[in-house]
MDTraj code that builds the backbone (N, CA, C; nanometers):
import mdtraj as md
import numpy as np

residues = "MET ASN ARG ALA LEU VAL ILE VAL ASP VAL GLN ASN ASP PHE MET PRO GLY GLY ALA LEU PRO THR VAL ARG GLY ASN GLU VAL VAL PRO VAL ILE ASN ARG LEU GLN PRO GLN PHE GLY LEU VAL VAL ALA THR GLN ASP TRP HIS PRO ALA ASN HIS GLY SER PHE ALA SER ASN HIS PRO GLY ARG LYS PRO GLY GLU VAL ILE ASP LEU ALA GLY LEU GLU GLN ILE LEU TRP PRO ASP HIS CYS VAL GLN GLY THR LYS GLY ALA GLU LEU HIS PRO ASP LEU VAL ARG SER ARG ILE GLN TRP ILE VAL ARG LYS GLY THR ASP PRO SER ILE ASP SER TYR SER ALA PHE PHE ASP ASN GLY ARG ARG LYS SER THR GLY LEU GLU ASP GLU LEU ARG LYS ASN GLY VAL SER ASP VAL TYR LEU CYS GLY LEU ALA THR ASP TYR CYS VAL LEU TRP SER ALA GLY ASP ALA VAL ARG LEU GLY PHE ARG THR HIS VAL ILE ARG ASP ALA CYS ARG GLY VAL GLU LEU GLU ARG GLY ASP ILE GLU ARG ALA PHE ASP GLU MET ARG SER ALA GLY VAL ASP VAL VAL THR SER ARG ASP LEU PRO ALA PRO ALA ARG LEU ASP ASP THR GLY LEU GLU LEU PRO SER".split()
xyz = np.array([
    [0.0845, -0.1201, 0.0000],
    [0.0000, 0.0000, 0.0000],
    [0.0875, 0.1244, 0.0000],
    [0.0625, 0.2161, -0.0891],
    [0.1349, 0.3426, -0.0939],
    [0.0367, 0.4547, -0.0626],
    [0.0681, 0.5304, 0.0413],
    [-0.0241, 0.6320, 0.0907],
    [0.0254, 0.7718, 0.0555],
    [-0.0691, 0.8595, 0.0274],
    [-0.0369, 1.0008, 0.0082],
    [-0.1243, 1.0840, 0.0993],
    [-0.0650, 1.1868, 0.1579],
    [-0.1390, 1.2860, 0.2353],
    [-0.1599, 1.4070, 0.1461],
    [-0.2862, 1.4459, 0.1279],
    [-0.3190, 1.5633, 0.0479],
    [-0.3731, 1.6704, 0.1425],
    [-0.2983, 1.7781, 0.1569],
    [-0.3323, 1.8886, 0.2472],
    [-0.4057, 1.9930, 0.1648],
    [-0.5333, 2.0118, 0.1938],
    [-0.6191, 2.0955, 0.1104],
    [-0.6284, 2.2381, 0.1662],
    [-0.5765, 2.3339, 0.0907],
    [-0.6054, 2.4774, 0.1082],
    [-0.5856, 2.5299, 0.2511],
    [-0.4751, 2.4951, 0.3126],
    [-0.4467, 2.5483, 0.4466],
    [-0.3809, 2.6849, 0.4291],
    [-0.4649, 2.7818, 0.3923],
    [-0.4214, 2.9147, 0.3508],
    [-0.4729, 3.0224, 0.4456],
    [-0.4031, 3.1338, 0.4471],
    [-0.4351, 3.2399, 0.5435],
    [-0.5783, 3.2903, 0.5316],
    [-0.6306, 3.3011, 0.4107],
    [-0.7658, 3.3551, 0.3957],
    [-0.8734, 3.2644, 0.4527],
    [-0.8421, 3.1371, 0.4758],
    [-0.9397, 3.0451, 0.5337],
    [-0.9243, 3.0318, 0.6849],
    [-0.8361, 3.1109, 0.7425],
    [-0.8134, 3.1082, 0.8857],
    [-0.9003, 3.2137, 0.9550],
    [-0.9233, 3.2007, 1.0860],
    [-0.9956, 3.3059, 1.1578],
    [-0.9325, 3.4419, 1.1298],
    [-1.0163, 3.5389, 1.0964],
    [-0.9680, 3.6706, 1.0609],
    [-0.9374, 3.6876, 0.9138],
    [-0.9431, 3.5777, 0.8366],
    [-0.9175, 3.5849, 0.6942],
    [-1.0406, 3.6273, 0.6164],
    [-1.0247, 3.6361, 0.4851],
    [-1.1333, 3.6840, 0.4002],
    [-1.2513, 3.5877, 0.3960],
    [-1.2239, 3.4578, 0.4097],
    [-1.3292, 3.3555, 0.4056],
    [-1.2975, 3.2509, 0.5113],
    [-1.3185, 3.2839, 0.6381],
    [-1.2699, 3.1976, 0.7463],
    [-1.3515, 3.0707, 0.7636],
    [-1.2808, 2.9629, 0.7948],
    [-1.3454, 2.8412, 0.8424],
    [-1.3553, 2.8496, 0.9947],
    [-1.4334, 2.7603, 1.0527],
    [-1.4525, 2.7579, 1.1976],
    [-1.3279, 2.6977, 1.2632],
    [-1.2494, 2.7806, 1.3324],
    [-1.1273, 2.7372, 1.4017],
    [-1.0302, 2.6667, 1.3047],
    [-1.0181, 2.7220, 1.1857],
    [-0.9331, 2.6590, 1.0854],
    [-0.7883, 2.6458, 1.1268],
    [-0.7412, 2.7362, 1.2110],
    [-0.6016, 2.7306, 1.2557],
    [-0.5701, 2.6042, 1.3339],
    [-0.6734, 2.5385, 1.3893],
    [-0.6499, 2.4202, 1.4715],
    [-0.6010, 2.3001, 1.3913],
    [-0.6176, 2.3034, 1.2604],
    [-0.5723, 2.1884, 1.1812],
    [-0.4211, 2.1869, 1.1643],
    [-0.3559, 2.3006, 1.1786],
    [-0.2136, 2.3098, 1.1433],
    [-0.1267, 2.2174, 1.2286],
    [-0.1352, 2.2204, 1.3617],
    [-0.0497, 2.1288, 1.4384],
    [-0.0823, 1.9820, 1.4152],
    [-0.2090, 1.9503, 1.3901],
    [-0.2459, 1.8109, 1.3618],
    [-0.1804, 1.7660, 1.2312],
    [-0.1891, 1.8494, 1.1275],
    [-0.1303, 1.8150, 0.9977],
    [0.0212, 1.8046, 1.0079],
    [0.0824, 1.8906, 1.0850],
    [0.2278, 1.8824, 1.1023],
    [0.2680, 1.7499, 1.1658],
    [0.1880, 1.7007, 1.2600],
    [0.2187, 1.5711, 1.3218],
    [0.1965, 1.4556, 1.2240],
    [0.1031, 1.4731, 1.1309],
    [0.0708, 1.3662, 1.0369],
    [0.1760, 1.3477, 0.9280],
    [0.2380, 1.4557, 0.8867],
    [0.3206, 1.4506, 0.7663],
    [0.4283, 1.3430, 0.7676],
    [0.5002, 1.3202, 0.8787],
    [0.6055, 1.2184, 0.8759],
    [0.5539, 1.0759, 0.8548],
    [0.4228, 1.0550, 0.8651],
    [0.3671, 0.9208, 0.8481],
    [0.3473, 0.8822, 0.7021],
    [0.3771, 0.9734, 0.6097],
    [0.3459, 0.9504, 0.4695],
    [0.4698, 0.9652, 0.3815],
    [0.4772, 0.8755, 0.2815],
    [0.5866, 0.8825, 0.1865],
    [0.5701, 0.9939, 0.0858],
    [0.4455, 1.0339, 0.0595],
    [0.4186, 1.1427, -0.0346],
    [0.3241, 1.2414, 0.0316],
    [0.3621, 1.3679, 0.0329],
    [0.2785, 1.4749, 0.0880],
    [0.2601, 1.5800, -0.0204],
    [0.1348, 1.6126, -0.0490],
    [0.0997, 1.7115, -0.1504],
    [0.0109, 1.8159, -0.0831],
    [0.0250, 1.9407, -0.1227],
    [-0.0630, 2.0469, -0.0732],
    [-0.1339, 2.1121, -0.1913],
    [-0.2503, 2.1703, -0.1635],
    [-0.3208, 2.2475, -0.2657],
    [-0.3350, 2.3924, -0.2197],
    [-0.3488, 2.4815, -0.3167],
    [-0.3779, 2.6218, -0.2910],
    [-0.4865, 2.6693, -0.3853],
    [-0.5895, 2.7343, -0.3306],
    [-0.6728, 2.8181, -0.4149],
    [-0.5820, 2.9294, -0.4667],
    [-0.5907, 2.9583, -0.5969],
    [-0.4973, 3.0550, -0.6559],
    [-0.5731, 3.1346, -0.7611],
    [-0.6609, 3.2215, -0.7121],
    [-0.7561, 3.2892, -0.7990],
    [-0.7001, 3.4182, -0.8587],
    [-0.7292, 3.4453, -0.9858],
    [-0.7042, 3.5789, -1.0379],
    [-0.8041, 3.6766, -0.9750],
    [-0.7697, 3.8041, -0.9745],
    [-0.8555, 3.9040, -0.9096],
    [-0.9921, 3.9160, -0.9763],
    [-1.0013, 3.8765, -1.1027],
    [-1.1293, 3.8860, -1.1746],
    [-1.2068, 3.7548, -1.1727],
    [-1.1829, 3.6722, -1.0726],
    [-1.2483, 3.5409, -1.0723],
    [-1.4000, 3.5536, -1.0639],
    [-1.4693, 3.4721, -1.1415],
    [-1.6147, 3.4789, -1.1506],
    [-1.6885, 3.4358, -1.0263],
    [-1.6191, 3.3713, -0.9319],
    [-1.6846, 3.3305, -0.8066],
    [-1.6863, 3.4417, -0.7032],
    [-1.6210, 3.5547, -0.7326],
    [-1.6160, 3.6647, -0.6368],
    [-1.7390, 3.7545, -0.6550],
    [-1.8119, 3.7759, -0.5467],
    [-1.9292, 3.8628, -0.5534],
    [-1.8925, 4.0022, -0.6039],
    [-1.7717, 4.0469, -0.5721],
    [-1.7299, 4.1818, -0.6109],
    [-1.7243, 4.2000, -0.7624],
    [-1.7160, 4.0892, -0.8359],
    [-1.7111, 4.0970, -0.9823],
    [-1.8492, 4.0895, -1.0467],
    [-1.9544, 4.0956, -0.9631],
    [-2.0923, 4.0928, -1.0123],
    [-2.1680, 4.2066, -0.9442],
    [-2.1729, 4.3234, -1.0052],
    [-2.2366, 4.4393, -0.9418],
    [-2.3779, 4.4086, -0.8923],
    [-2.4018, 4.4481, -0.7684],
    [-2.5325, 4.4270, -0.7075],
    [-2.5478, 4.2928, -0.6384],
    [-2.4483, 4.2063, -0.6525],
    [-2.4541, 4.0737, -0.5890],
    [-2.3755, 4.0747, -0.4581],
    [-2.4142, 3.9818, -0.3677],
    [-2.3488, 3.9723, -0.2384],
    [-2.2992, 3.8299, -0.2156],
    [-2.1953, 3.8126, -0.1317],
    [-2.1511, 3.6779, -0.0963],
    [-2.2659, 3.5940, -0.0416],
    [-2.2683, 3.4692, -0.0821],
    [-2.3741, 3.3776, -0.0413],
    [-2.4830, 3.3609, -0.1443],
    [-2.4962, 3.4574, -0.2366],
    [-2.5928, 3.4424, -0.3447],
    [-2.5425, 3.3383, -0.4443],
    [-2.6356, 3.2831, -0.5195],
    [-2.6021, 3.1784, -0.6168],
    [-2.6325, 3.2296, -0.7565],
    [-2.5366, 3.2109, -0.8476],
    [-2.5543, 3.2524, -0.9858],
    [-2.5217, 3.1353, -1.0785],
    [-2.5443, 3.1557, -1.2059],
    [-2.4953, 3.0636, -1.3080],
    [-2.3599, 3.1155, -1.3558],
    [-2.2584, 3.0313, -1.3512],
    [-2.1247, 3.0677, -1.3978],
    [-2.0770, 2.9599, -1.4935],
    [-2.0674, 2.9948, -1.6194],
    [-2.0221, 2.9016, -1.7235],
    [-2.1074, 2.7741, -1.7244],
    [-2.2390, 2.7924, -1.7007],
    [-2.3295, 2.6787, -1.7051],
    [-2.3380, 2.5975, -1.5781],
    [-2.2738, 2.6422, -1.4710],
    [-2.2746, 2.5707, -1.3438],
    [-2.3285, 2.6610, -1.2332],
    [-2.3961, 2.6003, -1.1367],
    [-2.4412, 2.6745, -1.0193],
    [-2.3204, 2.7156, -0.9375],
    [-2.3133, 2.8433, -0.9032],
    [-2.1956, 2.8952, -0.8343],
    [-2.2366, 2.9816, -0.7156],
    [-2.1886, 2.9456, -0.5959],
    [-2.2025, 3.0322, -0.4795],
    [-2.1031, 3.1463, -0.4941],
    [-2.1482, 3.2676, -0.4675],
    [-2.0579, 3.3822, -0.4707],
    [-1.9874, 3.3973, -0.3357],
    [-1.8574, 3.4224, -0.3436],
    [-1.7744, 3.4301, -0.2240],
    [-1.7125, 3.5696, -0.2127],
    [-1.6681, 3.6059, -0.0930],
    [-1.5820, 3.7246, -0.0827],
    [-1.4524, 3.6992, -0.1608],
    [-1.3873, 3.8052, -0.2040],
    [-1.2557, 3.7890, -0.2673],
    [-1.1641, 3.7144, -0.1700],
    [-1.0994, 3.6097, -0.2188],
    [-1.0117, 3.5322, -0.1308],
    [-0.9047, 3.4610, -0.2127],
    [-0.7918, 3.4357, -0.1493],
    [-0.6814, 3.3602, -0.2097],
    [-0.6463, 3.4128, -0.3484],
    [-0.6358, 3.5443, -0.3580],
    [-0.5975, 3.6069, -0.4844],
    [-0.4477, 3.5869, -0.5062],
    [-0.4140, 3.5483, -0.6265],
    [-0.2755, 3.5144, -0.6606],
    [-0.1772, 3.6203, -0.6114],
    [-0.0739, 3.5732, -0.5418],
    [0.0328, 3.6624, -0.4988],
    [0.0068, 3.7418, -0.3729],
    [-0.1120, 3.7247, -0.3118],
    [-0.1431, 3.7997, -0.1895],
    [-0.1097, 3.7167, -0.0663],
    [-0.1006, 3.7838, 0.0464],
    [-0.0727, 3.7149, 0.1728],
    [-0.1835, 3.6152, 0.2056],
    [-0.3072, 3.6515, 0.1713],
    [-0.4188, 3.5617, 0.1996],
    [-0.4097, 3.4301, 0.1264],
    [-0.3416, 3.4280, 0.0124],
    [-0.3280, 3.3052, -0.0653],
    [-0.2142, 3.2168, -0.0164],
    [-0.1280, 3.2703, 0.0701],
    [-0.0135, 3.1936, 0.1176],
    [-0.0579, 3.0821, 0.2126],
    [0.0185, 2.9735, 0.2138],
    [-0.0041, 2.8692, 0.3128],
    [0.0207, 2.9261, 0.4520],
    [-0.0494, 2.8699, 0.5504],
    [-0.0351, 2.9168, 0.6886],
    [0.1128, 2.9145, 0.7269],
    [0.1627, 3.0196, 0.7913],
    [0.3068, 3.0274, 0.8187],
    [0.3593, 2.9166, 0.9089],
    [0.2733, 2.8551, 0.9902],
    [0.3187, 2.7492, 1.0799],
    [0.3110, 2.6096, 1.0167],
    [0.2576, 2.6005, 0.8952],
    [0.2506, 2.4702, 0.8291],
    [0.3909, 2.4285, 0.7860],
    [0.4328, 2.3102, 0.8270],
    [0.5648, 2.2586, 0.7888],
    [0.5664, 2.2333, 0.6378],
    [0.6676, 2.2886, 0.5697],
    [0.6756, 2.2768, 0.4236],
    [0.7777, 2.1744, 0.3772],
    [0.8679, 2.1324, 0.4648],
    [0.9840, 2.0544, 0.4199],
    [0.9452, 1.9193, 0.3619],
    [0.8306, 1.8642, 0.3992],
    [0.7884, 1.7339, 0.3480],
    [0.6914, 1.7446, 0.2306],
    [0.6497, 1.8655, 0.1965],
    [0.5551, 1.8831, 0.0860],
    [0.6327, 1.8765, -0.0456],
    [0.6053, 1.7704, -0.1238],
    [0.6794, 1.7510, -0.2488],
    [0.6220, 1.8294, -0.3658],
    [0.4940, 1.8629, -0.3588],
    [0.4307, 1.9255, -0.4736],
    [0.3127, 2.0081, -0.4272],
    [0.2911, 2.1241, -0.4894],
    [0.1756, 2.2083, -0.4585],
    [0.0885, 2.2206, -0.5825],
    [-0.0389, 2.1870, -0.5662],
    [-0.1389, 2.1995, -0.6731],
    [-0.2071, 2.3339, -0.6581],
    [-0.2002, 2.4166, -0.7604],
    [-0.2714, 2.5443, -0.7587],
    [-0.3962, 2.5313, -0.8451],
    [-0.5104, 2.5672, -0.7877],
    [-0.6391, 2.5457, -0.8531],
    [-0.7214, 2.6741, -0.8491],
    [-0.8282, 2.6761, -0.9305],
    [-0.9118, 2.7954, -0.9361],
    [-0.8471, 2.9092, -1.0119],
    [-0.7578, 2.8753, -1.1052],
    [-0.6843, 2.9789, -1.1786],
    [-0.7609, 3.0341, -1.2985],
    [-0.8628, 2.9622, -1.3435],
    [-0.9438, 3.0058, -1.4581],
    [-1.0567, 3.0950, -1.4064],
    [-1.0635, 3.2211, -1.4491],
    [-1.1664, 3.3109, -1.3941],
    [-1.3086, 3.2703, -1.4278],
    [-1.3273, 3.1808, -1.5248],
    [-1.4618, 3.1461, -1.5691],
    [-1.5213, 3.0264, -1.4963],
    [-1.4418, 2.9600, -1.4103],
    [-1.4947, 2.8413, -1.3419],
    [-1.4218, 2.8222, -1.2098],
    [-1.4955, 2.7807, -1.1066],
    [-1.4345, 2.7567, -0.9767],
    [-1.3756, 2.6164, -0.9733],
    [-1.2960, 2.5904, -0.8706],
    [-1.2306, 2.4602, -0.8597],
    [-1.2192, 2.4235, -0.7124],
    [-1.3221, 2.3580, -0.6600],
    [-1.3177, 2.3134, -0.5212],
    [-1.2258, 2.1919, -0.5064],
    [-1.2371, 2.0980, -0.5991],
    [-1.1642, 1.9720, -0.5884],
    [-1.0156, 1.9901, -0.6153],
    [-0.9355, 1.9094, -0.5488],
    [-0.7922, 1.9056, -0.5757],
    [-0.7607, 1.8408, -0.7099],
    [-0.8590, 1.7737, -0.7708],
    [-0.8351, 1.6973, -0.8929],
    [-0.8847, 1.7657, -1.0199],
    [-0.9983, 1.8364, -1.0125],
    [-1.0619, 1.8931, -1.1316],
    [-1.1257, 2.0277, -1.0976],
    [-1.1573, 2.1043, -1.2032],
    [-1.2449, 2.2190, -1.1822],
    [-1.3868, 2.1678, -1.1564],
    [-1.4774, 2.2596, -1.1215],
    [-1.6117, 2.2170, -1.0800],
    [-1.6937, 2.1542, -1.1914],
    [-1.6554, 2.1771, -1.3156],
    [-1.7236, 2.1127, -1.4267],
    [-1.6536, 1.9873, -1.4735],
    [-1.5454, 1.9510, -1.4040],
    [-1.4617, 1.8359, -1.4421],
    [-1.4167, 1.8491, -1.5884],
    [-1.3888, 1.9717, -1.6287],
    [-1.3478, 1.9991, -1.7673],
    [-1.1966, 1.9948, -1.7825],
    [-1.1254, 2.0212, -1.6728],
    [-0.9797, 2.0245, -1.6791],
    [-0.9220, 1.9666, -1.5513],
    [-0.8207, 1.8824, -1.5683],
    [-0.7533, 1.8213, -1.4538],
    [-0.6462, 1.9149, -1.3982],
    [-0.6232, 1.9058, -1.2680],
    [-0.5138, 1.9804, -1.2055],
    [-0.3799, 1.9099, -1.2213],
    [-0.3818, 1.7826, -1.2611],
    [-0.2598, 1.7041, -1.2703],
    [-0.2324, 1.6208, -1.1473],
    [-0.3137, 1.6365, -1.0422],
    [-0.2891, 1.5618, -0.9190],
    [-0.3036, 1.4111, -0.9399],
    [-0.4045, 1.3693, -1.0144],
    [-0.4214, 1.2258, -1.0376],
    [-0.2956, 1.1661, -1.1010],
    [-0.2424, 1.2308, -1.2018],
    [-0.1229, 1.1791, -1.2690],
    [-0.0058, 1.1684, -1.1720],
    [0.0102, 1.2678, -1.0861],
    [0.1195, 1.2668, -0.9896],
    [0.1054, 1.1500, -0.8922],
    [-0.0164, 1.1256, -0.8455],
    [-0.0388, 1.0160, -0.7518],
    [-0.0135, 0.8812, -0.8180],
    [-0.0610, 0.8643, -0.9383],
    [-0.0420, 0.7360, -1.0076],
    [0.1051, 0.7130, -1.0400],
    [0.1751, 0.8188, -1.0761],
    [0.3178, 0.8071, -1.1041],
    [0.3934, 0.7556, -0.9826],
    [0.3447, 0.7897, -0.8648],
    [0.4083, 0.7466, -0.7404],
    [0.3471, 0.6193, -0.6820],
    [0.2600, 0.5536, -0.7586],
    [0.2037, 0.4264, -0.7146],
    [0.1092, 0.4362, -0.5976],
    [0.0441, 0.5503, -0.5822],
    [-0.0440, 0.5721, -0.4674],
    [-0.1731, 0.4927, -0.4828],
    [-0.2108, 0.4215, -0.3787],
    [-0.3378, 0.3494, -0.3750],
    [-0.4361, 0.4136, -0.2780],
    [-0.3838, 0.4761, -0.1722],
    [-0.4672, 0.5329, -0.0664],
    [-0.4395, 0.6814, -0.0522],
    [-0.5456, 0.7606, -0.0632],
    [-0.5369, 0.9057, -0.0485],
    [-0.5976, 0.9451, 0.0858],
    [-0.5201, 1.0163, 0.1663],
    [-0.5669, 1.0688, 0.2945],
    [-0.5781, 1.2199, 0.2815],
    [-0.6988, 1.2713, 0.3007],
    [-0.7265, 1.4134, 0.2827],
    [-0.7428, 1.4831, 0.4170],
    [-0.6940, 1.6056, 0.4232],
    [-0.7125, 1.6884, 0.5418],
    [-0.7113, 1.8335, 0.4964],
    [-0.7537, 1.9233, 0.5843],
    [-0.7457, 2.0652, 0.5514],
    [-0.8792, 2.1357, 0.5490],
    [-0.8943, 2.2293, 0.4549],
    [-1.0048, 2.3250, 0.4540],
    [-1.0638, 2.3359, 0.3134],
    [-1.1886, 2.3485, 0.3023],
    [-1.2887, 2.3399, 0.4076],
    [-1.3642, 2.2071, 0.3919],
    [-1.4008, 2.1490, 0.5046],
    [-1.4677, 2.0199, 0.5052],
    [-1.5849, 2.0139, 0.4091],
    [-1.6684, 2.1183, 0.4102],
    [-1.7952, 2.1157, 0.3381],
    [-1.7843, 2.1663, 0.1945],
    [-1.6628, 2.1957, 0.1488],
    [-1.6436, 2.2366, 0.0091],
    [-1.5232, 2.1634, -0.0516],
    [-1.4051, 2.2158, -0.0338],
    [-1.2911, 2.1615, -0.1082],
    [-1.2505, 2.0212, -0.0628],
    [-1.2601, 1.9917, 0.0665],
    [-1.2318, 1.8553, 0.1115],
    [-1.3383, 1.7595, 0.0599],
    [-1.4641, 1.7995, 0.0708],
    [-1.5750, 1.7167, 0.0237],
    [-1.5613, 1.6844, -0.1251],
    [-1.5388, 1.7854, -0.2070],
    [-1.5295, 1.7642, -0.3514],
    [-1.4045, 1.6834, -0.3865],
    [-1.2951, 1.7072, -0.3168],
    [-1.1726, 1.6314, -0.3425],
    [-1.1916, 1.4840, -0.3083],
    [-1.2595, 1.4576, -0.1972],
    [-1.2836, 1.3187, -0.1577],
    [-1.3722, 1.2472, -0.2587],
    [-1.4767, 1.3156, -0.3051],
    [-1.5641, 1.2548, -0.4049],
    [-1.4908, 1.2203, -0.5322],
    [-1.4044, 1.3087, -0.5785],
    [-1.3286, 1.2806, -0.6998],
    [-1.2277, 1.1685, -0.6777],
    [-1.1646, 1.1653, -0.5618],
    [-1.0676, 1.0586, -0.5340],
    [-1.1336, 0.9216, -0.5403],
    [-1.2542, 0.9111, -0.4843],
    [-1.3279, 0.7840, -0.4909],
    [-1.3604, 0.7492, -0.6356],
    [-1.4125, 0.8466, -0.7100],
    [-1.4496, 0.8201, -0.8494],
    [-1.3298, 0.7786, -0.9340],
    [-1.2126, 0.8258, -0.8976],
    [-1.0917, 0.7907, -0.9716],
    [-1.0337, 0.6563, -0.9298],
    [-1.0942, 0.5944, -0.8290],
    [-1.0528, 0.4605, -0.7900],
    [-0.9528, 0.4531, -0.6765],
    [-0.9227, 0.5633, -0.6126],
    [-0.8348, 0.5609, -0.4966],
    [-0.9129, 0.5199, -0.3723],
    [-0.8497, 0.4407, -0.2861],
    [-0.9076, 0.4216, -0.1534],
    [-0.8910, 0.5541, -0.0808],
    [-1.0016, 0.6094, -0.0347],
    [-1.0035, 0.7490, 0.0086],
    [-1.0405, 0.7597, 0.1553],
    [-0.9612, 0.8347, 0.2278],
    [-0.9786, 0.8545, 0.3718],
    [-0.9751, 1.0046, 0.4003],
    [-1.0630, 1.0502, 0.4869],
    [-1.0616, 1.1898, 0.5311],
    [-1.0351, 1.1915, 0.6805],
    [-0.9372, 1.2691, 0.7215],
    [-0.8944, 1.2729, 0.8616],
    [-0.9732, 1.3838, 0.9313],
    [-1.0737, 1.3428, 1.0022],
    [-1.1740, 1.4358, 1.0536],
    [-1.1156, 1.5454, 1.1422],
    [-1.0266, 1.5091, 1.2350],
    [-0.9752, 1.6099, 1.3279],
    [-0.8701, 1.7006, 1.2644],
    [-0.8369, 1.6754, 1.1372],
    [-0.7451, 1.7623, 1.0632],
    [-0.8205, 1.8425, 0.9567],
    [-0.9524, 1.8556, 0.9741],
    [-1.0373, 1.9327, 0.8819],
    [-1.1226, 2.0319, 0.9603],
    [-1.1565, 2.1414, 0.8979],
    [-1.2536, 2.2359, 0.9514],
    [-1.3369, 2.2882, 0.8348],
    [-1.4591, 2.3352, 0.8643],
    [-1.5509, 2.3752, 0.7589],
    [-1.5936, 2.5207, 0.7667],
    [-1.6644, 2.5629, 0.6612],
    [-1.7188, 2.6979, 0.6534],
    [-1.8513, 2.7072, 0.7278],
    [-1.9380, 2.6062, 0.7095],
    [-2.0691, 2.6002, 0.7745],
    [-2.1533, 2.7237, 0.7413],
    [-2.1760, 2.7463, 0.6106],
    [-2.2655, 2.8552, 0.5705],
    [-2.4032, 2.8372, 0.6315],
    [-2.4491, 2.7122, 0.6372],
    [-2.5747, 2.6790, 0.7038],
    [-2.5455, 2.5779, 0.8134],
    [-2.6158, 2.5905, 0.9227],
    [-2.5951, 2.5013, 1.0370],
    [-2.6099, 2.3559, 0.9927],
    [-2.5129, 2.2741, 1.0271],
    [-2.5178, 2.1324, 0.9932],
    [-2.4433, 2.0970, 0.8660],
    [-2.3892, 2.1962, 0.7930],
    [-2.3201, 2.1676, 0.6668],
    [-2.2016, 2.0738, 0.6853],
    [-2.1278, 2.0890, 0.7944],
    [-2.0089, 2.0068, 0.8146],
    [-2.0473, 1.8611, 0.8348],
    [-2.1454, 1.8359, 0.9198],
    [-2.1870, 1.6966, 0.9423],
    [-2.2498, 1.6374, 0.8173],
    [-2.3253, 1.7184, 0.7438],
    [-2.3814, 1.6686, 0.6178],
    [-2.2707, 1.6317, 0.5196],
    [-2.1637, 1.7081, 0.5203],
    [-2.0512, 1.6769, 0.4319],
    [-1.9889, 1.5428, 0.4686],
    [-1.9682, 1.5185, 0.5982],
    [-1.9124, 1.3893, 0.6391],
    [-2.0069, 1.2748, 0.6026],
    [-2.1370, 1.2956, 0.6200],
    [-2.2344, 1.1920, 0.5822],
    [-2.2289, 1.1642, 0.4321],
    [-2.2173, 1.2712, 0.3524],
    [-2.2091, 1.2543, 0.2067],
    [-2.0829, 1.1778, 0.1677],
    [-1.9738, 1.2087, 0.2343],
    [-1.8495, 1.1370, 0.2056],
    [-1.8635, 0.9880, 0.2367],
    [-1.9185, 0.9577, 0.3538],
    [-1.9349, 0.8162, 0.3897],
    [-2.0232, 0.7442, 0.2887],
    [-2.1306, 0.8096, 0.2467],
    [-2.2216, 0.7473, 0.1493],
    [-2.1514, 0.7209, 0.0166],
    [-2.0518, 0.8015, -0.0160],
    [-1.9772, 0.7845, -0.1410],
    [-1.8678, 0.6787, -0.1303],
    [-1.8462, 0.6276, -0.0088],
    [-1.7435, 0.5257, 0.0096],
    [-1.6151, 0.5752, 0.0723],
    [-1.6178, 0.6975, 0.1248],
    [-1.4996, 0.7536, 0.1908],
    [-1.4915, 0.7010, 0.3339],
    [-1.3717, 0.6678, 0.3756],
    [-1.3445, 0.6245, 0.5118],
    [-1.3119, 0.7476, 0.5953],
    [-1.4019, 0.7874, 0.6853],
    [-1.3780, 0.9030, 0.7717],
    [-1.3112, 0.8535, 0.8995],
    [-1.1889, 0.9018, 0.9246],
    [-1.1078, 0.8538, 1.0354],
    [-1.0619, 0.9720, 1.1192],
    [-0.9930, 0.9426, 1.2274],
    [-0.9228, 1.0462, 1.3025],
    [-0.7733, 1.0183, 1.2939],
    [-0.6944, 1.1148, 1.3346],
    [-0.5496, 1.0977, 1.3285],
    [-0.5024, 0.9803, 1.4140],
    [-0.5784, 0.9460, 1.5164],
    [-0.5411, 0.8325, 1.6027],
    [-0.5634, 0.6981, 1.5338],
    [-0.6452, 0.6966, 1.4285],
    [-0.6781, 0.5717, 1.3602],
    [-0.5788, 0.5344, 1.2514],
    [-0.4827, 0.6211, 1.2225],
    [-0.3964, 0.5980, 1.1076],
    [-0.3032, 0.4807, 1.1305],
    [-0.2686, 0.4106, 1.0218],
    [-0.1719, 0.3010, 1.0336],
    [-0.0348, 0.3534, 1.0701],
    [0.0568, 0.2612, 1.0955],
    [0.1922, 0.2978, 1.1351],
    [0.2568, 0.3870, 1.0305],
    [0.3513, 0.4702, 1.0722],
    [0.4199, 0.5567, 0.9759],
    [0.4795, 0.4777, 0.8608],
    [0.4869, 0.5411, 0.7467],
    [0.5401, 0.4767, 0.6275],
    [0.6870, 0.4391, 0.6462],
    [0.7254, 0.3235, 0.5894],
    [0.8661, 0.2842, 0.5797],
    [0.9126, 0.3227, 0.4399],
    [1.0198, 0.4000, 0.4324],
    [1.0648, 0.4539, 0.3044],
    [1.1952, 0.3880, 0.2610],
    [1.2108, 0.3741, 0.1291],
    [1.3389, 0.3248, 0.0780],
    [1.4370, 0.4412, 0.0654],
    [1.5542, 0.4144, 0.0100],
    [1.6587, 0.5159, 0.0050],
    [1.6234, 0.6344, -0.0834],
    [1.5261, 0.6154, -0.1738],
    [1.4850, 0.7246, -0.2622],
    [1.3683, 0.8043, -0.2066],
    [1.3143, 0.7591, -0.0925],
    [1.2013, 0.8273, -0.0337],
    [1.0672, 0.7667, -0.0685],
    [1.0665, 0.6597, -0.1492],
    [0.9404, 0.5939, -0.1831],
    [0.9000, 0.4982, -0.0715],
    [0.7698, 0.4800, -0.0580],
    [0.7168, 0.3980, 0.0505],
    [0.7371, 0.2504, 0.0208],
    [0.7869, 0.1770, 0.1190],
    [0.8050, 0.0333, 0.1069],
    [0.6728, -0.0380, 0.1363],
    [0.6515, -0.1595, 0.0818],
    [0.5296, -0.2343, 0.1141],
    [0.5206, -0.2609, 0.2637],
    [0.3972, -0.2561, 0.3162],
    [0.3802, -0.2819, 0.4600],
    [0.3747, -0.4313, 0.4843],
])
top = md.Topology()
chain = top.add_chain()
for i, resn in enumerate(residues, 1):
    res = top.add_residue(resn, chain, resSeq=i)
    for name in ("N", "CA", "C"):
        top.add_atom(name, md.element.get_by_symbol(name[0]), res)
traj = md.Trajectory(xyz[None], top)
């Protein structure tokens, strides 16, 4: 079994005080830092939006965050401006350990379509390249953590299952937006129904054994 840890959008704008905060999002950082040494492959994602992104309410005069529009033929929730390319808000949290992160996936770069999933845009029209990277490294099991449970983690988990990966979400290493009360629990229920294994950091198997090149040895 070859495992990968995918750290989803642990960025300043999703932290308390950020442009689009999750509930206690900062609490995931120490948990994720403890998890990283257990995996032979660690990947992170970043929302990386241009300033004219179509999901920003500010780019639709008269519209407010939380409203829903049609964007390129897809239902789109409008958000506050967040994770704009090159801004401090788009940076990974300063306390997140970077030394084990082998690759960063930047998503949401096309202004005409949003990209919640780490694998595809919301219309599944274009791949981020993450699937190819995981397969190249012989990954069978994807462990997801990060922000936000009810959007980017949820969509990433659904795509991982559809792509045939054994998919696990580490509950205590995730936090959500909770636009409506109960959204986070509904997201976990949806993941389980799709075949995702929802675990805690205490449930993880023993740390990976790596060969001299850094690849994970069979357990």
